[in-house]
C-alpha positions in Angstrom: 44.6 -71.9 -1.4 47.6 -69.6 -1.3 45.7 -67.5 1.2 45.3 -70.6 3.5 49.0 -71.4 3.2 49.9 -67.8 4.1 47.6 -68.0 7.3 49.2 -71.3 8.3 52.7 -69.8 7.7 51.9 -66.9 9.9 50.5 -69.1 12.7 53.7 -71.3 12.4 55.9 -68.2 12.6 54.1 -66.8 15.7 54.3 -70.3 17.3 58.1 -70.5 16.6 58.6 -67.0 18.0 56.6 -67.9 21.1 58.6 -71.0 21.7 61.9 -69.2 21.1 61.2 -66.3 23.4 59.1 -68.1 26.0 56.1 -65.9 25.3 52.7 -67.4 25.7 51.0 -68.4 22.5 47.4 -68.3 23.8 46.1 -66.5 26.9 45.2 -68.8 29.8 41.4 -68.8 30.1 40.9 -70.2 33.7 42.6 -70.0 37.1 41.4 -71.6 40.3 41.3 -71.2 44.1 39.1 -72.6 46.8 38.0 -72.0 50.4 37.2 -74.4 53.1 33.7 -73.5 54.5 32.8 -74.5 58.0 29.2 -74.8 59.3 29.1 -75.1 63.1 26.2 -75.9 65.4 27.2 -76.0 69.1 27.4 -79.6 70.3 25.0 -79.7 73.3 23.9 -82.7 75.1 20.6 -82.1 77.0 17.4 -83.8 77.6 14.0 -82.8 78.9 12.0 -85.0 81.1 8.2 -85.4 81.4 6.7 -87.1 84.4 3.3 -88.7 83.6 2.7 -86.1 80.9 3.8 -83.1 83.1 6.9 -81.3 81.8 9.7 -81.3 84.3 13.1 -79.6 84.4 15.8 -80.1 81.7 18.9 -82.1 82.6 21.8 -80.3 84.2 25.6 -80.7 83.5 26.4 -81.5 87.1 25.4 -84.2 89.5 22.9 -84.9 90.8 21.0 -83.0 88.1 17.6 -81.4 88.3 15.0 -83.3 90.4 11.5 -84.1 89.1 8.4 -84.4 91.1 8.4 -87.6 93.2 7.3 -90.9 91.7 5.0 -92.9 94.0 4.4 -96.7 94.0 1.4 -97.2 96.3 0.9 -100.9 96.9 -2.6 -102.1 98.1 -0.9 -104.7 100.3 2.5 -106.3 101.0 2.1 -108.8 98.1 1.1 -106.6 95.1 2.4 -107.2 91.6 2.8 -104.8 88.7 2.1 -101.6 90.7 2.1 -98.6 88.4 3.5 -95.3 89.6 1.7 -92.0 90.1 2.7 -88.5 91.0 2.5 -88.2 94.8 -1.1 -88.0 95.9 -2.3 -90.0 92.9 -3.2 -86.9 90.9 -2.0 -88.6 87.7 -0.7 -92.1 87.1 1.1 -94.1 84.5 -1.5 -95.8 82.3 -0.1 -99.1 81.0 1.1 -98.5 77.4 -0.9 -95.3 77.1 0.9 -92.8 79.3 4.5 -93.5 80.3 5.8 -92.5 83.7 8.9 -90.9 82.1 9.5 -89.4 78.7 13.0 -88.4 77.7 13.3 -85.9 74.8 16.7 -85.0 73.3 16.7 -81.2 73.3 20.3 -81.0 72.4 22.1 -81.0 69.0 23.9 -84.4 69.1 22.7 -88.0 69.6 23.4 -89.6 73.0 22.7 -92.6 75.1 20.5 -92.5 78.2 21.0 -94.7 81.3 19.1 -95.3 84.5 20.2 -96.5 87.9 19.0 -96.7 91.5 21.1 -94.8 94.1 20.7 -97.6 96.6 19.7 -101.2 97.0 16.0 -101.7 97.6 14.7 -104.0 100.3 14.5 -107.6 99.2 10.7 -107.4 99.1 10.6 -104.6 96.4 11.7 -105.1 92.8 11.6 -102.2 90.3 11.5 -103.0 86.7 10.9 -101.2 83.4 9.8 -101.4 79.8 11.2 -98.9 77.2 9.6 -97.6 74.0 11.4 -95.4 71.4 9.1 -93.2 69.5 11.8 -91.6 67.4 12.7 -91.7 63.7 13.5 -95.0 62.1 17.1 -96.0 62.9 17.7 -93.1 65.2 17.1 -94.5 68.7 17.5 -98.1 69.5 16.4 -99.6 72.8 19.1 -101.8 74.2 17.1 -102.9 77.3 14.5 -105.7 77.1 11.1 -105.6 78.5 10.7 -106.2 82.3 14.3 -105.2 82.9 15.2 -104.8 86.6 16.6 -101.4 87.4 20.1 -102.0 88.9 21.8 -100.4 91.8 25.3 -101.5 91.0 25.6 -100.3 87.4 24.1 -98.0 84.8 21.4 -99.6 82.6 21.8 -98.1 79.1 18.2 -98.2 77.9 18.2 -95.8 75.0 21.1 -95.8 72.5 21.7 -93.1 69.9 18.8 -90.9 70.8 18.8 -88.2 68.1 17.8 -84.6 68.6 14.1 -84.0 68.9 13.4 -87.7 69.4 11.9 -89.3 72.5 12.1 -92.5 74.6 9.3 -93.5 76.9 9.9 -95.4 80.2 7.2 -97.5 81.8 8.0 -98.5 85.5 6.5 -101.2 87.5 7.1 -102.4 91.1 6.5 -105.8 92.6 6.0 -106.1 96.4 6.6 -109.5 98.0 6.2 -109.8 101.8 7.2 -106.2 102.2 6.7 -104.7 105.7 4.5 -101.6 106.0 6.0 -98.2 105.7 7.7 -96.0 103.0 11.0 -96.8 101.4 12.8 -93.9 99.7 15.3 -94.2 96.9 16.4 -92.1 94.0 16.4 -92.9 90.3 19.4 -91.3 88.5 19.3 -90.6 84.7 22.5 -90.0 82.8 23.2 -89.1 79.2 26.5 -89.8 77.6 28.1 -89.5 74.2 27.3 -92.1 71.6 
């Protein structure tokens, strides 16, 4: 017991000396620092476009963008409904709900929205409309256009919202002809991607 008291007395004396002279009693066992670590992937917004299963050019950052092959609606008469498009010459055509006329694939690194718009007003006897199908991951791309949506001239139609990288949206186009005079009408479909 005397031995225990002597040990406690020595510990008490060392403690008192440490307090009196400001010397540390016990060595500090840990110190800390930290670093902020950044992981960067370039934010690129780009899409590739397939026309009836044939790969086309990727998008471009300046207007009007890269042109695909022509899309051809060949009506059998002046009053034809639900005409499906083909590549010019009829080499390959959209097959209703099997092969879309357009397939947009996000080949960038960030999600974006895709819009479509005609560059000019079509004659009164031609109506162009579309259906849209997202074949992407659950919760990634959300179609905001309903089936049989008429493609506008006056404003962009945002048809695919939040299309994530490596995901696709298919576009099915149809044209209705009503009392349309013979001949060929030419217009351009413009596709635009923008930030979510």
